[in-house]
N, CA and C atoms of all chains as a GROMACS GRO file, in nm:
protein
  624
    1MET      N    1   1.039   5.225   8.066
    1MET     CA    2   0.929   5.128   8.052
    1MET      C    3   0.969   4.994   8.116
    2LEU      N    4   1.092   4.950   8.079
    2LEU     CA    5   1.137   4.820   8.132
    2LEU      C    6   1.151   4.827   8.284
    3LEU      N    7   1.202   4.940   8.334
    3LEU     CA    8   1.219   4.953   8.478
    3LEU      C    9   1.084   4.949   8.550
    4SER      N   10   0.984   5.014   8.486
    4SER     CA   11   0.853   5.016   8.552
    4SER      C   12   0.793   4.876   8.553
    5TRP      N   13   0.816   4.800   8.442
    5TRP     CA   14   0.767   4.662   8.442
    5TRP      C   15   0.838   4.579   8.548
    6LEU      N   16   0.971   4.599   8.558
    6LEU     CA   17   1.048   4.522   8.657
    6LEU      C   18   0.998   4.557   8.798
    7ASP      N   19   0.978   4.686   8.819
    7ASP     CA   20   0.932   4.735   8.949
    7ASP      C   21   0.800   4.668   8.986
    8LYS      N   22   0.704   4.677   8.892
    8LYS     CA   23   0.570   4.623   8.920
    8LYS      C   24   0.573   4.472   8.931
    9SER      N   25   0.649   4.407   8.845
    9SER     CA   26   0.644   4.260   8.843
    9SER      C   27   0.709   4.201   8.967
   10LEU      N   28   0.798   4.276   9.030
   10LEU     CA   29   0.866   4.223   9.150
   10LEU      C   30   0.794   4.265   9.278
   11SER      N   31   0.701   4.364   9.264
   11SER     CA   32   0.642   4.423   9.386
   11SER      C   33   0.553   4.321   9.456
   12SER      N   34   0.469   4.251   9.377
   12SER     CA   35   0.376   4.157   9.445
   12SER      C   36   0.321   4.059   9.342
   13GLU      N   37   0.248   3.961   9.393
   13GLU     CA   38   0.183   3.862   9.305
   13GLU      C   39   0.091   3.934   9.208
   14GLU      N   40   0.011   4.029   9.262
   14GLU     CA   41  -0.084   4.099   9.176
   14GLU      C   42  -0.008   4.178   9.069
   15GLY      N   43   0.101   4.242   9.114
   15GLY     CA   44   0.180   4.323   9.019
   15GLY      C   45   0.232   4.235   8.907
   16PHE      N   46   0.277   4.116   8.943
   16PHE     CA   47   0.331   4.022   8.845
   16PHE      C   48   0.223   3.986   8.744
   17GLU      N   49   0.102   3.956   8.797
   17GLU     CA   50  -0.008   3.920   8.707
   17GLU      C   51  -0.044   4.038   8.618
   18GLN      N   52  -0.037   4.160   8.678
   18GLN     CA   53  -0.073   4.280   8.601
   18GLN      C   54   0.020   4.294   8.481
   19VAL      N   55   0.150   4.274   8.504
   19VAL     CA   56   0.246   4.289   8.395
   19VAL      C   57   0.219   4.182   8.289
   20LYS      N   58   0.186   4.061   8.337
   20LYS     CA   59   0.155   3.955   8.240
   20LYS      C   60   0.034   3.996   8.156
   21GLY      N   61  -0.059   4.066   8.223
   21GLY     CA   62  -0.177   4.115   8.152
   21GLY      C   63  -0.138   4.217   8.046
   22TYR      N   64  -0.049   4.311   8.083
   22TYR     CA   65  -0.004   4.411   7.985
   22TYR      C   66   0.048   4.340   7.860
   23LEU      N   67   0.131   4.236   7.887
   23LEU     CA   68   0.204   4.174   7.776
   23LEU      C   69   0.110   4.097   7.682
   24ALA      N   70  -0.015   4.081   7.726
   24ALA     CA   71  -0.109   4.009   7.640
   24ALA      C   72  -0.158   4.101   7.528
   25SER      N   73  -0.158   4.233   7.555
   25SER     CA   74  -0.220   4.322   7.455
   25SER      C   75  -0.128   4.344   7.337
   26PRO      N   76  -0.180   4.338   7.213
   26PRO     CA   77  -0.100   4.349   7.091
   26PRO      C   78  -0.019   4.478   7.086
   27LEU      N   79  -0.077   4.588   7.134
   27LEU     CA   80  -0.005   4.716   7.125
   27LEU      C   81   0.121   4.711   7.211
   28VAL      N   82   0.107   4.656   7.332
   28VAL     CA   83   0.223   4.648   7.422
   28VAL      C   84   0.327   4.555   7.361
   29LYS      N   85   0.279   4.448   7.299
   29LYS     CA   86   0.372   4.354   7.235
   29LYS      C   87   0.450   4.425   7.124
   30LEU      N   88   0.379   4.513   7.051
   30LEU     CA   89   0.445   4.584   6.940
   30LEU      C   90   0.554   4.676   6.996
   31VAL      N   91   0.519   4.748   7.102
   31VAL     CA   92   0.617   4.840   7.163
   31VAL      C   93   0.736   4.760   7.217
   32ALA      N   94   0.706   4.648   7.284
   32ALA     CA   95   0.813   4.565   7.340
   32ALA      C   96   0.902   4.511   7.228
   33TRP      N   97   0.839   4.470   7.120
   33TRP     CA   98   0.914   4.417   7.007
   33TRP      C   99   1.004   4.525   6.947
   34GLY      N  100   0.949   4.646   6.937
   34GLY     CA  101   1.028   4.758   6.884
   34GLY      C  102   1.150   4.781   6.970
   35LEU      N  103   1.129   4.779   7.101
   35LEU     CA  104   1.238   4.804   7.195
   35LEU      C  105   1.343   4.693   7.183
   36VAL      N  106   1.296   4.568   7.180
   36VAL     CA  107   1.388   4.455   7.172
   36VAL      C  108   1.466   4.460   7.041
   37SER      N  109   1.397   4.502   6.933
   37SER     CA  110   1.464   4.509   6.803
   37SER      C  111   1.576   4.613   6.807
   38ALA      N  112   1.545   4.729   6.862
   38ALA     CA  113   1.649   4.834   6.870
   38ALA      C  114   1.766   4.784   6.953
   39LEU      N  115   1.735   4.716   7.063
   39LEU     CA  116   1.840   4.666   7.152
   39LEU      C  117   1.924   4.560   7.081
   40LEU      N  118   1.858   4.471   7.008
   40LEU     CA  119   1.932   4.365   6.939
   40LEU      C  120   2.025   4.423   6.834
   41TYR      N  121   1.973   4.522   6.758
   41TYR     CA  122   2.057   4.584   6.655
   41TYR      C  123   2.177   4.653   6.719
   42HIS      N  124   2.152   4.726   6.825
   42HIS     CA  125   2.259   4.797   6.896
   42HIS      C  126   2.362   4.699   6.949
   43LEU      N  127   2.313   4.585   6.998
   43LEU     CA  128   2.402   4.482   7.053
   43LEU      C  129   2.490   4.423   6.944
   44VAL      N  130   2.427   4.389   6.830
   44VAL     CA  131   2.502   4.327   6.720
   44VAL      C  132   2.605   4.426   6.664
   45ALA      N  133   2.561   4.549   6.643
   45ALA     CA  134   2.653   4.651   6.590
   45ALA      C  135   2.765   4.677   6.691
   46GLY      N  136   2.730   4.671   6.820
   46GLY     CA  137   2.830   4.694   6.925
   46GLY      C  138   2.935   4.585   6.924
   47VAL      N  139   2.888   4.462   6.909
   47VAL     CA  140   2.984   4.350   6.905
   47VAL      C  141   3.076   4.368   6.786
   48ARG      N  142   3.019   4.414   6.676
   48ARG     CA  143   3.103   4.437   6.557
   48ARG      C  144   3.210   4.541   6.589
   49HIS      N  145   3.172   4.645   6.662
   49HIS     CA  146   3.272   4.749   6.695
   49HIS      C  147   3.382   4.691   6.783
   50LEU      N  148   3.341   4.602   6.875
   50LEU     CA  149   3.443   4.540   6.961
   50LEU      C  150   3.540   4.458   6.875
   51ILE      N  151   3.483   4.391   6.775
   51ILE     CA  152   3.569   4.309   6.687
   51ILE      C  153   3.663   4.401   6.610
   52MET      N  154   3.608   4.512   6.563
   52MET     CA  155   3.692   4.605   6.486
   52MET      C  156   3.802   4.664   6.572
   53ASP      N  157   3.772   4.676   6.704
   53ASP     CA  158   3.876   4.728   6.794
   53ASP      C  159   3.998   4.638   6.795
   54THR      N  160   3.978   4.509   6.762
   54THR     CA  161   4.093   4.418   6.761
   54THR      C  162   4.166   4.428   6.628
   55GLY      N  163   4.113   4.511   6.536
   55GLY     CA  164   4.184   4.528   6.410
   55GLY      C  165   4.122   4.451   6.296
   56ILE      N  166   4.027   4.363   6.330
   56ILE     CA  167   3.966   4.282   6.223
   56ILE      C  168   3.859   4.366   6.154
   57GLY      N  169   3.855   4.362   6.022
   57GLY     CA  170   3.746   4.426   5.949
   57GLY      C  171   3.757   4.577   5.946
   58GLU      N  172   3.881   4.627   5.948
   58GLU     CA  173   3.895   4.773   5.949
   58GLU      C  174   3.920   4.831   5.810
   59THR      N  175   3.944   4.743   5.713
   59THR     CA  176   3.968   4.795   5.577
   59THR      C  177   3.834   4.834   5.517
   60LEU      N  178   3.841   4.902   5.400
   60LEU     CA  179   3.718   4.945   5.335
   60LEU      C  180   3.630   4.824   5.304
   61GLU      N  181   3.693   4.720   5.248
   61GLU     CA  182   3.615   4.601   5.214
   61GLU      C  183   3.564   4.536   5.342
   62GLY      N  184   3.655   4.526   5.440
   62GLY     CA  185   3.615   4.462   5.567
   62GLY      C  186   3.499   4.536   5.630
   63GLY      N  187   3.501   4.668   5.618
   63GLY     CA  188   3.395   4.750   5.678
   63GLY      C  189   3.261   4.722   5.614
   64THR      N  190   3.259   4.724   5.482
   64THR     CA  191   3.128   4.702   5.415
   64THR      C  192   3.078   4.561   5.443
   65LYS      N  193   3.172   4.467   5.442
   65LYS     CA  194   3.131   4.328   5.469
   65LYS      C  195   3.073   4.319   5.610
   66GLY      N  196   3.143   4.382   5.704
   66GLY     CA  197   3.097   4.378   5.843
   66GLY      C  198   2.958   4.435   5.856
   67SER      N  199   2.933   4.546   5.785
   67SER     CA  200   2.801   4.609   5.794
   67SER      C  201   2.694   4.516   5.742
   68LYS      N  202   2.725   4.450   5.631
   68LYS     CA  203   2.623   4.358   5.576
   68LYS      C  204   2.594   4.246   5.675
   69ILE      N  205   2.701   4.195   5.737
   69ILE     CA  206   2.680   4.086   5.835
   69ILE      C  207   2.593   4.135   5.949
   70VAL      N  208   2.623   4.256   5.998
   70VAL     CA  209   2.546   4.312   6.111
   70VAL      C  210   2.400   4.322   6.075
   71ILE      N  211   2.372   4.374   5.954
   71ILE     CA  212   2.232   4.390   5.914
   71ILE      C  213   2.165   4.253   5.902
   72GLY      N  214   2.238   4.159   5.842
   72GLY     CA  215   2.181   4.025   5.826
   72GLY      C  216   2.150   3.961   5.959
   73VAL      N  217   2.248   3.963   6.050
   73VAL     CA  218   2.229   3.899   6.181
   73VAL      C  219   2.117   3.970   6.257
   74SER      N  220   2.117   4.105   6.250
   74SER     CA  221   2.014   4.180   6.325
   74SER      C  222   1.876   4.146   6.276
   75VAL      N  223   1.859   4.145   6.144
   75VAL     CA  224   1.726   4.115   6.089
   75VAL      C  225   1.682   3.978   6.135
   76ALA      N  226   1.774   3.882   6.131
   76ALA     CA  227   1.737   3.746   6.173
   76ALA      C  228   1.693   3.744   6.319
   77LEU      N  229   1.773   3.807   6.406
   77LEU     CA  230   1.741   3.806   6.550
   77LEU      C  231   1.610   3.880   6.576
   78ILE      N  232   1.589   3.989   6.500
   78ILE     CA  233   1.467   4.068   6.523
   78ILE      C  234   1.345   3.986   6.483
   79LEU      N  235   1.355   3.914   6.372
   79LEU     CA  236   1.243   3.828   6.330
   79LEU      C  237   1.218   3.719   6.434
   80LEU      N  238   1.327   3.658   6.480
   80LEU     CA  239   1.312   3.552   6.581
   80LEU      C  240   1.246   3.607   6.707
   81SER      N  241   1.290   3.727   6.747
   81SER     CA  242   1.232   3.783   6.870
   81SER      C  243   1.085   3.816   6.847
   82GLY      N  244   1.053   3.852   6.722
   82GLY     CA  245   0.914   3.879   6.690
   82GLY      C  246   0.830   3.754   6.707
   83VAL      N  247   0.882   3.643   6.656
   83VAL     CA  248   0.809   3.515   6.669
   83VAL      C  249   0.792   3.482   6.817
   84TRP      N  250   0.899   3.508   6.892
   84TRP     CA  251   0.894   3.475   7.035
   84TRP      C  252   0.792   3.561   7.108
   85ILE      N  253   0.786   3.690   7.073
   85ILE     CA  254   0.697   3.781   7.146
   85ILE      C  255   0.552   3.758   7.103
   86TRP      N  256   0.530   3.730   6.974
   86TRP     CA  257   0.388   3.716   6.928
   86TRP      C  258   0.337   3.574   6.951
   87MET      N  259   4.585   7.007   7.286
   87MET     CA  260   4.470   6.916   7.298
   87MET      C  261   4.358   6.998   7.364
   88VAL      N  262   4.241   6.987   7.310
   88VAL     CA  263   4.129   7.064   7.366
   88VAL      C  264   4.092   7.005   7.500
   89THR      N  265   4.097   7.086   7.603
   89THR     CA  266   4.056   7.028   7.734
   89THR      C  267   3.905   7.041   7.745
   90ASN      N  268   3.844   6.942   7.800
   90ASN     CA  269   3.698   6.942   7.798
   90ASN      C  270   3.649   6.904   7.937
   91VAL      N  271   3.560   6.980   7.991
   91VAL     CA  272   3.520   6.953   8.130
   91VAL      C  273   3.391   6.872   8.139
   92THR      N  274   3.324   6.853   8.024
   92THR     CA  275   3.194   6.786   8.038
   92THR      C  276   3.202   6.638   8.002
   93ASN      N  277   3.318   6.593   7.960
   93ASN     CA  278   3.318   6.449   7.930
   93ASN      C  279   3.331   6.372   8.060
   94PHE      N  280   3.332   6.241   8.047
   94PHE     CA  281   3.318   6.160   8.168
   94PHE      C  282   3.444   6.160   8.251
   95SER      N  283   3.555   6.185   8.186
   95SER     CA  284   3.680   6.161   8.261
   95SER      C  285   3.786   6.262   8.218
   96ARG      N  286   3.908   6.232   8.253
   96ARG     CA  287   4.018   6.323   8.218
   96ARG      C  288   4.052   6.314   8.071
   97SER      N  289   4.038   6.192   8.015
   97SER     CA  290   4.087   6.181   7.876
   97SER      C  291   3.989   6.101   7.792
   98GLY      N  292   3.999   6.119   7.662
   98GLY     CA  293   3.910   6.047   7.571
   98GLY      C  294   3.934   5.899   7.579
   99LEU      N  295   4.062   5.863   7.606
   99LEU     CA  296   4.094   5.720   7.610
   99LEU      C  297   4.019   5.653   7.724
  100TYR      N  298   4.010   5.721   7.838
  100TYR     CA  299   3.939   5.664   7.954
  100TYR      C  300   3.792   5.641   7.918
  101ASP      N  301   3.731   5.740   7.848
  101ASP     CA  302   3.592   5.724   7.804
  101ASP      C  303   3.580   5.606   7.711
  102TRP      N  304   3.676   5.598   7.617
  102TRP     CA  305   3.671   5.491   7.518
  102TRP      C  306   3.670   5.356   7.588
  103MET      N  307   3.755   5.342   7.688
  103MET     CA  308   3.764   5.214   7.761
  103MET      C  309   3.636   5.191   7.842
  104ALA      N  310   3.589   5.296   7.909
  104ALA     CA  311   3.467   5.282   7.992
  104ALA      C  312   3.350   5.238   7.904
  105GLN      N  313   3.345   5.292   7.784
  105GLN     CA  314   3.237   5.257   7.690
  105GLN      C  315   3.244   5.108   7.656
  106ARG      N  316   3.364   5.059   7.633
  106ARG     CA  317   3.377   4.917   7.592
  106ARG      C  318   3.347   4.826   7.710
  107VAL      N  319   3.405   4.856   7.824
  107VAL     CA  320   3.385   4.769   7.941
  107VAL      C  321   3.237   4.764   7.978
  108SER      N  322   3.173   4.881   7.981
  108SER     CA  323   3.031   4.883   8.017
  108SER      C  324   2.949   4.808   7.914
  109ALA      N  325   2.991   4.816   7.787
  109ALA     CA  326   2.917   4.746   7.680
  109ALA      C  327   2.923   4.595   7.701
  110VAL      N  328   3.039   4.546   7.739
  110VAL     CA  329   3.053   4.400   7.758
  110VAL      C  330   2.967   4.354   7.876
  111ILE      N  331   2.968   4.433   7.983
  111ILE     CA  332   2.885   4.398   8.100
  111ILE      C  333   2.738   4.396   8.060
  112LEU      N  334   2.696   4.500   7.988
  112LEU     CA  335   2.556   4.509   7.949
  112LEU      C  336   2.517   4.397   7.852
  113ALA      N  337   2.610   4.361   7.762
  113ALA     CA  338   2.580   4.252   7.668
  113ALA      C  339   2.560   4.123   7.746
  114ALA      N  340   2.649   4.098   7.843
  114ALA     CA  341   2.636   3.976   7.923
  114ALA      C  342   2.504   3.974   7.998
  115TYR      N  343   2.469   4.088   8.057
  115TYR     CA  344   2.345   4.095   8.136
  115TYR      C  345   2.223   4.076   8.048
  116THR      N  346   2.225   4.140   7.931
  116THR     CA  347   2.111   4.130   7.839
  116THR      C  348   2.093   3.987   7.792
  117LEU      N  349   2.204   3.924   7.753
  117LEU     CA  350   2.195   3.787   7.702
  117LEU      C  351   2.147   3.693   7.812
  118PHE      N  352   2.195   3.719   7.934
  118PHE     CA  353   2.152   3.633   8.046
  118PHE      C  354   2.002   3.643   8.066
  119LEU      N  355   1.952   3.766   8.073
  119LEU     CA  356   1.808   3.784   8.099
  119LEU      C  357   1.725   3.731   7.984
  120LEU      N  358   1.764   3.763   7.860
  120LEU     CA  359   1.686   3.713   7.746
  120LEU      C  360   1.685   3.560   7.747
  121GLY      N  361   1.802   3.501   7.777
  121GLY     CA  362   1.810   3.355   7.781
  121GLY      C  363   1.721   3.300   7.891
  122TYR      N  364   1.727   3.366   8.006
  122TYR     CA  365   1.648   3.320   8.122
  122TYR      C  366   1.500   3.321   8.086
  123LEU      N  367   1.456   3.435   8.027
  123LEU     CA  368   1.313   3.447   7.993
  123LEU      C  369   1.275   3.348   7.884
  124PHE      N  370   1.369   3.329   7.791
  124PHE     CA  371   1.338   3.242   7.676
  124PHE      C  372   1.320   3.098   7.720
  125PHE      N  373   1.406   3.056   7.814
  125PHE     CA  374   1.402   2.913   7.850
  125PHE      C  375   1.311   2.883   7.968
  126SER      N  376   1.253   2.989   8.028
  126SER     CA  377   1.165   2.957   8.142
  126SER      C  378   1.021   2.956   8.090
  127SER      N  379   0.961   2.839   8.095
  127SER     CA  380   0.821   2.833   8.047
  127SER      C  381   0.730   2.858   8.166
  128ASP      N  382   0.631   2.940   8.148
  128ASP     CA  383   0.532   2.969   8.250
  128ASP      C  384   0.596   3.016   8.380
  129LEU      N  385   0.666   3.129   8.369
  129LEU     CA  386   0.739   3.186   8.482
  129LEU      C  387   0.643   3.225   8.593
  130SER      N  388   0.676   3.188   8.715
  130SER     CA  389   0.587   3.224   8.827
  130SER      C  390   0.647   3.341   8.902
  131TYR      N  391   0.562   3.409   8.980
  131TYR     CA  392   0.609   3.523   9.058
  131TYR      C  393   0.720   3.478   9.153
  132ALA      N  394   0.698   3.364   9.216
  132ALA     CA  395   0.795   3.316   9.317
  132ALA      C  396   0.933   3.298   9.252
  133GLU      N  397   0.932   3.241   9.134
  133GLU     CA  398   1.058   3.213   9.065
  133GLU      C  399   1.126   3.346   9.026
  134TRP      N  400   1.045   3.439   8.972
  134TRP     CA  401   1.096   3.568   8.924
  134TRP      C  402   1.150   3.649   9.042
  135HIS      N  403   1.072   3.647   9.149
  135HIS     CA  404   1.112   3.722   9.269
  135HIS      C  405   1.237   3.657   9.330
  136GLY      N  406   1.240   3.524   9.324
  136GLY     CA  407   1.354   3.451   9.378
  136GLY      C  408   1.483   3.485   9.304
  137LEU      N  409   1.469   3.497   9.173
  137LEU     CA  410   1.589   3.527   9.092
  137LEU      C  411   1.654   3.656   9.140
  138PHE      N  412   1.569   3.760   9.154
  138PHE     CA  413   1.624   3.892   9.188
  138PHE      C  414   1.658   3.906   9.336
  139SER      N  415   1.618   3.805   9.414
  139SER     CA  416   1.655   3.812   9.556
  139SER      C  417   1.793   3.753   9.580
  140SER      N  418   1.839   3.673   9.484
  140SER     CA  419   1.968   3.607   9.509
  140SER      C  420   2.080   3.711   9.502
  141THR      N  421   2.175   3.697   9.591
  141THR     CA  422   2.283   3.797   9.600
  141THR      C  423   2.357   3.810   9.468
  142GLY      N  424   2.381   3.696   9.406
  142GLY     CA  425   2.454   3.699   9.279
  142GLY      C  426   2.384   3.787   9.178
  143MET      N  427   2.251   3.770   9.166
  143MET     CA  428   2.176   3.847   9.066
  143MET      C  429   2.171   3.995   9.105
  144ARG      N  430   2.168   4.018   9.237
  144ARG     CA  431   2.165   4.159   9.280
  144ARG      C  432   2.293   4.230   9.242
  145ILE      N  433   2.405   4.160   9.265
  145ILE     CA  434   2.535   4.218   9.232
  145ILE      C  435   2.542   4.242   9.081
  146PHE      N  436   2.501   4.140   9.006
  146PHE     CA  437   2.506   4.149   8.860
  146PHE      C  438   2.416   4.264   8.812
  147SER      N  439   2.297   4.275   8.871
  147SER     CA  440   2.204   4.380   8.829
  147SER      C  441   2.258   4.519   8.862
  148LEU      N  442   2.317   4.530   8.981
  148LEU     CA  443   2.371   4.661   9.021
  148LEU      C  444   2.488   4.699   8.930
  149LEU      N  445   2.568   4.598   8.899
  149LEU     CA  446   2.681   4.620   8.808
  149LEU      C  447   2.628   4.667   8.672
  150ALA      N  448   2.521   4.603   8.626
  150ALA     CA  449   2.463   4.641   8.496
  150ALA      C  450   2.406   4.782   8.503
  151LEU      N  451   2.347   4.818   8.617
  151LEU     CA  452   2.292   4.953   8.634
  151LEU      C  453   2.402   5.058   8.624
  152VAL      N  454   2.514   5.030   8.691
  152VAL     CA  455   2.626   5.125   8.685
  152VAL      C  456   2.678   5.132   8.542
  153ALA      N  457   2.692   5.014   8.480
  153ALA     CA  458   2.743   5.010   8.343
  153ALA      C  459   2.648   5.085   8.249
  154LEU      N  460   2.518   5.071   8.275
  154LEU     CA  461   2.420   5.139   8.189
  154LEU      C  462   2.437   5.290   8.200
  155SER      N  463   2.457   5.338   8.324
  155SER     CA  464   2.472   5.482   8.344
  155SER      C  465   2.597   5.533   8.272
  156VAL      N  466   2.707   5.459   8.286
  156VAL     CA  467   2.832   5.499   8.222
  156VAL      C  468   2.816   5.497   8.070
  157HIS      N  469   2.762   5.385   8.022
  157HIS     CA  470   2.746   5.367   7.876
  157HIS      C  471   2.659   5.476   7.817
  158ALA      N  472   2.549   5.505   7.888
  158ALA     CA  473   2.455   5.606   7.838
  158ALA      C  474   2.520   5.744   7.840
  159TRP      N  475   2.592   5.775   7.948
  159TRP     CA  476   2.651   5.908   7.958
  159TRP      C  477   2.757   5.928   7.847
  160VAL      N  478   2.847   5.834   7.835
  160VAL     CA  479   2.954   5.849   7.735
  160VAL      C  480   2.892   5.853   7.595
  161GLY      N  481   2.791   5.765   7.574
  161GLY     CA  482   2.727   5.762   7.442
  161GLY      C  483   2.659   5.892   7.408
  162MET      N  484   2.577   5.943   7.503
  162MET     CA  485   2.504   6.066   7.474
  162MET      C  486   2.598   6.186   7.467
  163TRP      N  487   2.705   6.182   7.548
  163TRP     CA  488   2.802   6.292   7.542
  163TRP      C  489   2.867   6.295   7.403
  164THR      N  490   2.899   6.174   7.355
  164THR     CA  491   2.963   6.166   7.223
  164THR      C  492   2.869   6.222   7.116
  165ILE      N  493   2.741   6.182   7.125
  165ILE     CA  494   2.643   6.228   7.025
  165ILE      C  495   2.628   6.380   7.034
  166SER      N  496   2.618   6.430   7.157
  166SER     CA  497   2.592   6.575   7.171
  166SER      C  498   2.712   6.655   7.121
  167THR      N  499   2.833   6.605   7.145
  167THR     CA  500   2.950   6.682   7.099
  167THR      C  501   2.972   6.664   6.949
  168ASP      N  502   2.911   6.558   6.894
  168ASP     CA  503   2.923   6.542   6.748
  168ASP      C  504   2.825   6.633   6.676
  169TYR      N  505   2.704   6.646   6.729
  169TYR     CA  506   2.598   6.709   6.649
  169TYR      C  507   2.556   6.847   6.698
  170LEU      N  508   2.562   6.870   6.831
  170LEU     CA  509   2.518   7.002   6.879
  170LEU      C  510   2.638   7.097   6.872
  171THR      N  511   2.675   7.131   6.749
  171THR     CA  512   2.800   7.208   6.730
  171THR      C  513   2.770   7.347   6.677
  172PRO      N  514   2.868   7.437   6.690
  172PRO     CA  515   2.850   7.573   6.636
  172PRO      C  516   2.814   7.569   6.488
  173MET      N  517   2.870   7.469   6.416
  173MET     CA  518   2.839   7.459   6.273
  173MET      C  519   2.689   7.439   6.255
  174ALA      N  520   2.630   7.358   6.347
  174ALA     CA  521   2.488   7.327   6.331
  174ALA      C  522   2.401   7.436   6.392
  175LEU      N  523   2.442   7.489   6.509
  175LEU     CA  524   2.350   7.576   6.584
  175LEU      C  525   2.404   7.717   6.603
  176GLY      N  526   2.525   7.745   6.548
  176GLY     CA  527   2.580   7.879   6.567
  176GLY      C  528   2.617   7.902   6.711
  177LYS      N  529   2.599   8.028   6.761
  177LYS     CA  530   2.650   8.061   6.895
  177LYS      C  531   2.562   7.999   7.004
  178LEU      N  532   2.447   7.945   6.966
  178LEU     CA  533   2.360   7.884   7.065
  178LEU      C  534   2.414   7.747   7.110
  179ALA      N  535   2.506   7.694   7.028
  179ALA     CA  536   2.545   7.552   7.045
  179ALA      C  537   2.583   7.518   7.189
  180THR      N  538   2.667   7.601   7.248
  180THR     CA  539   2.719   7.565   7.381
  180THR      C  540   2.607   7.553   7.483
  181VAL      N  541   2.515   7.648   7.480
  181VAL     CA  542   2.406   7.645   7.578
  181VAL      C  543   2.318   7.521   7.554
  182VAL      N  544   2.280   7.501   7.427
  182VAL     CA  545   2.193   7.387   7.395
  182VAL      C  546   2.261   7.256   7.436
  183ARG      N  547   2.392   7.245   7.403
  183ARG     CA  548   2.462   7.120   7.434
  183ARG      C  549   2.469   7.098   7.585
  184PHE      N  550   2.492   7.209   7.657
  184PHE     CA  551   2.503   7.196   7.804
  184PHE      C  552   2.370   7.150   7.863
  185LEU      N  553   2.259   7.211   7.816
  185LEU     CA  554   2.128   7.173   7.869
  185LEU      C  555   2.098   7.028   7.834
  186PHE      N  556   2.134   6.990   7.711
  186PHE     CA  557   2.110   6.851   7.667
  186PHE      C  558   2.186   6.755   7.759
  187GLN      N  559   2.312   6.787   7.784
  187GLN     CA  560   2.394   6.697   7.868
  187GLN      C  561   2.341   6.695   8.011
  188ALA      N  562   2.295   6.811   8.059
  188ALA     CA  563   2.241   6.815   8.196
  188ALA      C  564   2.117   6.726   8.204
  189ALA      N  565   2.031   6.736   8.100
  189ALA     CA  566   1.909   6.655   8.098
  189ALA      C  567   1.946   6.506   8.096
  190CYS      N  568   2.043   6.470   8.013
  190CYS     CA  569   2.086   6.330   8.005
  190CYS      C  570   2.140   6.285   8.140
  191GLY      N  571   2.215   6.372   8.204
  191GLY     CA  572   2.275   6.337   8.333
  191GLY      C  573   2.169   6.312   8.439
  192ILE      N  574   2.069   6.400   8.441
  192ILE     CA  575   1.962   6.386   8.540
  192ILE      C  576   1.882   6.258   8.512
  193ALA      N  577   1.851   6.235   8.385
  193ALA     CA  578   1.774   6.114   8.349
  193ALA      C  579   1.854   5.990   8.390
  194MET      N  580   1.984   5.993   8.359
  194MET     CA  581   2.070   5.878   8.390
  194MET      C  582   2.069   5.851   8.540
  195PHE      N  583   2.083   5.957   8.618
  195PHE     CA  584   2.089   5.941   8.765
  195PHE      C  585   1.955   5.891   8.818
  196ALA      N  586   1.845   5.947   8.763
  196ALA     CA  587   1.711   5.906   8.808
  196ALA      C  588   1.689   5.758   8.781
  197PHE      N  589   1.725   5.713   8.662
  197PHE     CA  590   1.707   5.570   8.631
  197PHE      C  591   1.792   5.486   8.724
  198PHE      N  592   1.913   5.534   8.753
  198PHE     CA  593   2.001   5.455   8.839
  198PHE      C  594   1.940   5.441   8.978
  199VAL      N  595   1.893   5.552   9.032
  199VAL     CA  596   1.836   5.548   9.168
  199VAL      C  597   1.711   5.461   9.168
  200TRP      N  598   1.630   5.475   9.064
  200TRP     CA  599   1.507   5.395   9.056
  200TRP      C  600   1.543   5.246   9.052
  201GLY      N  601   1.644   5.214   8.973
  201GLY     CA  602   1.685   5.074   8.962
  201GLY      C  603   1.732   5.021   9.097
  202VAL      N  604   1.814   5.100   9.166
  202VAL     CA  605   1.865   5.056   9.296
  202VAL      C  606   1.748   5.036   9.392
  203GLN      N  607   1.651   5.129   9.382
  203GLN     CA  608   1.536   5.120   9.473
  203GLN      C  609   1.459   4.990   9.448
  204ILE      N  610   1.445   4.952   9.322
  204ILE     CA  611   1.375   4.828   9.289
  204ILE      C  612   1.450   4.710   9.351
  205LEU      N  613   1.583   4.709   9.328
  205LEU     CA  614   1.662   4.596   9.381
  205LEU      C  615   1.660   4.597   9.533
  206TRP      N  616   1.664   4.718   9.588
  206TRP     CA  617   1.670   4.730   9.734
  206TRP      C  618   1.539   4.687   9.797
  207GLY      N  619   1.430   4.715   9.723
  207GLY     CA  620   1.298   4.698   9.783
  207GLY      C  621   1.253   4.554   9.789
  208ILE      N  622   1.330   4.459   9.731
  208ILE     CA  623   1.279   4.322   9.725
  208ILE      C  624   1.280   4.259   9.863
   0.00000   0.00000   0.00000
């Protein structure tokens, strides 16, 4: 989906306007928001894994704490992105 | 050690590293684009087209495309070898897993070529 938007938006002035038109519709915004949310969660959880690779947060307690932080940060970013998209 | 011909490389360690390196590249690219879109008010076609025409952005985008292919392949390979197992599917497992990986590989390559074509076509 993102590639097709990039393709169309870069192809021409009309294509760019067309993509802007897509983004106006609530359904497209919902799909885009869903995609961004999944990406943000994956990104935050990924960063956590990179941190764990350094040895931080590998204990049982550290693990559960890390998970809570990931969920907290993800929810916050997802809400913010929602505000931004809507 | 179980030798495996369908993973990305000779050893699991190489995959592990490729996964991390590609993740960092993709994180940087994602944050850059999100930041760019967030801070640009009323983006015009000229500006958007200009961004992707600059050599720096082209290199960065191509790098992200390669990283995406690597990240996706290693990720999906890991998932398929975790879940499409004889325990789950019995003797069908190997065939199903192979077809799944082939499909992922083709999809990955198609997206990569499509992405390059977009960058190339500007």
